[in-house]
C-alpha positions in Angstrom: 73.6 127.5 103.9 76.6 129.9 102.9 78.0 129.5 106.2 78.6 125.3 105.8 79.2 126.1 101.9 82.0 128.4 102.8 83.0 125.8 105.6 83.6 123.1 103.0 85.7 125.2 100.7 88.1 126.4 103.9 88.3 122.6 104.5 89.4 122.0 100.8 91.7 124.4 101.1 93.3 123.7 104.3 93.7 120.1 103.5 95.3 120.9 100.0 92.8 119.6 97.8 92.9 121.8 95.1 96.5 122.2 95.3 97.2 118.3 95.1 94.9 117.6 92.5 95.7 120.1 89.9 99.7 118.8 90.5 98.3 115.2 90.1 96.4 116.2 86.8 99.5 118.0 85.3 101.8 115.1 86.6 99.3 113.1 84.3 99.6 115.4 81.6 102.8 115.2 81.2 103.3 111.4 81.5 100.4 111.3 78.9 102.4 113.6 76.7 105.5 111.5 76.8 103.6 108.0 76.6 101.8 109.9 73.5 105.1 110.6 71.8 105.9 106.9 71.0 103.1 106.8 68.7 103.8 105.9 65.4 100.4 107.9 63.9 98.1 110.6 65.9 100.6 110.9 68.8 99.3 114.3 69.6 95.9 113.0 69.9 96.8 110.0 71.9 98.4 112.8 74.2 95.1 114.6 75.1 93.4 111.0 74.9 95.9 109.3 77.8 96.0 113.1 79.6 91.7 113.6 79.4 91.6 109.9 80.6 93.8 110.3 83.5 92.6 113.7 84.9 89.4 112.2 84.9 90.2 109.3 87.3 92.4 111.3 89.3 89.5 114.2 89.9 86.7 111.4 90.7 89.0 109.6 93.3 90.2 112.7 94.6 86.5 113.6 95.4 85.4 111.0 96.9 88.5 110.1 99.2 87.5 114.5 100.6 84.1 114.2 100.6 83.9 110.5 102.9 86.7 111.5 105.1 85.5 115.0 105.4 81.9 113.9 106.4 83.4 111.2 108.8 85.7 113.7 110.4 82.7 115.4 110.9 80.6 113.1 112.9 83.6 112.5 114.9 84.6 115.7 116.5 80.8 116.5 116.7 81.2 119.4 114.0 77.3 118.0 112.9 76.0 118.7 116.5 77.3 122.2 115.9 75.7 122.1 112.6 72.5 121.0 114.1 71.9 123.3 117.0 71.7 126.3 114.7 68.7 127.2 113.3 68.9 124.4 110.5 66.8 120.9 109.4 69.3 117.8 108.7 67.8 118.1 105.2 68.7 121.6 105.2 72.3 120.3 106.4 72.6 118.2 103.8 71.8 120.0 100.7 73.9 122.5 102.0 76.6 119.6 102.2 75.8 118.6 98.3 76.3 122.2 97.4 79.9 122.8 99.2 81.2 119.5 97.5 80.1 120.3 93.7 81.7 123.3 94.4 84.8 121.9 95.2 84.2 120.0 92.1 83.4 122.8 89.9 86.5 124.8 90.9 88.4 121.5 89.9 87.1 120.5 86.6 87.8 123.9 85.6 91.1 124.0 86.3 91.8 120.7 84.9 90.7 121.8 81.5 92.3 124.6 81.2 95.5 122.1 81.8 94.1 119.6 78.6 93.4 122.5 76.5 97.0 124.0 77.3 98.2 120.8 75.9 96.5 121.3 72.5 97.5 125.5 72.2 99.7 126.2 69.4 100.4 129.4 67.5 98.7 130.2 64.1 100.4 129.5 60.8 100.5 133.2 60.2 102.5 134.0 63.0 99.7 135.8 64.6 99.4 135.9 68.6 96.0 134.6 69.5 96.6 130.7 70.4 94.3 128.1 68.7 93.6 124.8 69.2 95.2 122.0 66.9 94.0 118.6 66.5 91.3 119.0 68.8 87.6 119.5 68.2 86.2 122.4 70.1 82.5 121.3 70.4 83.9 117.7 71.5 86.3 119.2 74.1 82.9 121.2 75.2 80.3 118.1 75.2 83.5 116.5 77.2 83.8 118.9 80.0 80.1 119.2 80.0 79.7 115.6 80.5 82.7 115.0 83.0 81.2 118.4 85.4 77.9 115.8 85.5 79.5 113.0 86.4 81.6 114.7 89.0 78.0 116.0 91.0 77.1 112.3 90.3 80.2 111.1 92.1 79.4 114.0 95.0 76.0 112.5 95.4 77.4 109.0 96.0 80.3 110.2 98.2 77.9 111.8 100.3 75.5 109.1 100.6 78.1 106.1 101.3 79.8 108.6 104.0 76.3 109.3 105.9 75.4 106.1 105.5 78.6 104.2 106.6 80.6 104.3 109.7 83.9 103.9 108.8 86.0 106.3 106.2 87.5 103.7 104.6 84.9 101.5 104.2 82.9 104.6 102.4 85.6 104.9 99.8 85.8 101.7 98.6 82.3 101.6 98.8 82.1 104.2 96.9 85.3 103.2 94.5 83.8 99.9 94.1 80.6 101.4 92.9 82.2 103.5 90.6 84.8 100.9 89.0 81.8 98.7 88.2 79.6 101.6 86.9 82.6 102.4 84.4 83.2 98.9 83.4 79.4 97.9 83.0 79.3 98.7 79.1 82.7 96.1 79.0 80.5 93.6 80.6 77.5 94.1 78.7 79.6 93.8 75.5 81.7 90.8 76.7 78.0 89.3 77.7 76.8 89.5 74.1 80.1 88.6 72.5 79.6 85.5 70.3 82.6 84.1 71.8 80.7 83.2 75.0 79.8 79.9 74.9 75.9 80.5 75.2 74.6 77.2 77.5 71.8 77.6 80.5 74.3 78.9 83.1 75.9 81.6 80.9 72.2 82.4 79.5 71.2 83.2 83.4 74.0 84.9 83.7 74.0 87.3 80.7 70.1 87.8 81.6 71.1 88.8 85.3 73.9 91.1 84.2 71.2 92.8 81.3 68.8 93.3 84.1 71.3 94.6 86.5 72.7 97.2 84.2 69.4 98.6 83.2 69.3 100.2 86.8 72.8 100.6 87.3 74.7 103.6 86.6 76.8 103.9 83.1 78.9 105.9 83.6 81.1 104.5 80.5 78.2 106.8 78.7 79.9 110.1 80.5 83.3 111.7 79.4 84.6 110.0 76.3 87.4 110.5 74.7 86.4 109.8 71.4 84.9 113.3 71.4 87.7 115.3 72.0 89.6 113.8 68.8 86.6 113.2 66.5 83.7 115.1 67.8 80.6 113.8 68.8 79.1 111.6 66.2 76.2 110.4 68.3 74.6 112.6 70.9 72.8 109.6 72.3 75.2 108.5 75.1 76.0 112.6 75.6 72.2 112.6 76.3 72.3 109.1 78.7 74.8 110.5 80.8 72.1 113.6 81.5 69.2 111.5 81.9 71.1 109.2 84.2 72.3 112.4 86.2 68.7 113.8 86.7 67.7 110.4 87.8 70.5 109.3 89.8 71.6 112.4 91.8 68.2 113.3 93.1 67.9 109.2 94.2 71.4 109.0 95.7 70.2 112.5 97.9 66.8 111.2 98.9 68.2 108.0 100.2 70.9 109.8 101.6 68.3 112.1 104.1 65.8 109.0 104.5 69.2 107.5 106.4 70.3 111.1 108.1 67.0 111.7 109.4 66.8 108.4 111.4 70.8 108.4 112.7 71.4 108.9 116.0 74.4 110.8 117.3 
């Protein structure tokens, strides 16, 4: 297991994953700072909200692309066969891959949090040397960070399942990205269906019922990483608890489905 995890980390370093995504996060933070400065009120809060949302998307998309193409390359280059030639079961290899990719996600999220926190560091008014966070709710920032880390672990499971199930790196990336976008937009879809502006005829009623039925079994990633926590703090703990519950439910489910498909795969 340690060998597989180390191999995943070395591959991430070889592919310049950490450097590339950190450059993307820093650039997103700079662009967000410029855009936020155009706001008439609460421009510092606007900078933080833009930067947090941008960094979250960059990290999740980067993880999906890296995992899908890494696993596909492992199949094409017969690296999977080399790993399985050792005294290791397929389930053991799957868990090793997930732990390795999860460690990569952790090493990406932590520096990104440092970049975001640096945007809001300021010298205290009394002239002391210890920097403080301004215009940011510290408790909300910590909750947001934990939620984003949980989301990254869920994305790792999703990308790993797609890459083991589908036979093309591009297809697995598109499937993971499509699933992620729909999950992020599911709250908007449900809110639109419940809107009073929607005509409540029989067809729309059926579509609304179908959408709500799908939303009950579909991950709701809109509960993860809400930027309002950073600015205004956690007003209600329900979204955070729901995000943790979804990770506990859907992550084992994705890994079980990936293990089932991996066990019956012939290569």
